N, C-alpha and C positions, 0 to 999 in steps of 0.2 A: 469824464462822462463813464459809465460803468457799463461793460456789455459783456457777452457770452461769445467766446470765439472758438471755435472746434479747430485743433491743431493735427496735422498728420503727426503721427509718431516721431517719424525722421526729424520734422521740423521742431517739434518739441524738444528732442534730444539735442539739436543744434542750438536754439535758444538757451537751454538751461547749460551747455557746455560754455557758451558765451559767457554767460553770467557768470559761472563760476572762476573763469579766467580772468575777466575782468573786476571782479569783486563787486559788481552792480547789481541791484535787483533784478528779478525775471520781468516784471512788468516795466523796467526802464529799457532794459535790451529789447524787449519787442516792441516798443513805441519807436525806438531810435532806428530799428530795422524797417519798419512800416515807413516810418517817416524818409529815411534815405533811400529806399525804393522807389517812393512816389515822387521825389525829387530828383532821382537819376535821370540826367539828360538823354533822351533818345536819341539825339543829334549825333552821339558818338559811334551808335551803330550803323554800321552798311546799310544802304537800303535794300528791302527783300526784292530778290530777283527771281520770278519763276522762270524755269527754264520749260520751253514750249517746242514742241516736235510736231511737224506736218504728218499726218496719217494717211493723205491722201483722201480720195474721194469715198464716201461711204459706199459700201458694196450690197447694202439693203436698204430700199426707200425707209428711211426713218419717219416719213409723216404718217405711218398707220403702225408705228411701233407698240402701241399699247393695244390695239387689235391684235398684232402678231403676239406679243406675249400672253394676253388672255387666251388665244388659241393654242399655244403651246401648254398652258397649264390645263386647259381644257383635256388635251390630250393625255396629259400625265395621270390626270384624275380617272379618266377611262381606262388607261391601262391598268393602274393600280386597283381597280375595281373588278377587273376581269378575274375569274376564278383562275388559279394556277394549276397547270398540268401537272400529273405525278409522273 
């Protein structure tokens, strides 16, 4: 199958270097690289663990956070429209 692929410059350089070192065509090196990365066993990777920290109770009632954000934005706009004193 023929398709167009846009490679980042660093990836292109790596593939060209690998093709030069191995004496194989660029197309073959590209196909082998894609094939091996798709067949790579993911089980060898350790499971991802997200570190979590308790930040305590919220100090602001978050049920009206959108209204609070809108109010603060309105205050900023009013402040920006006021003429500046010299």
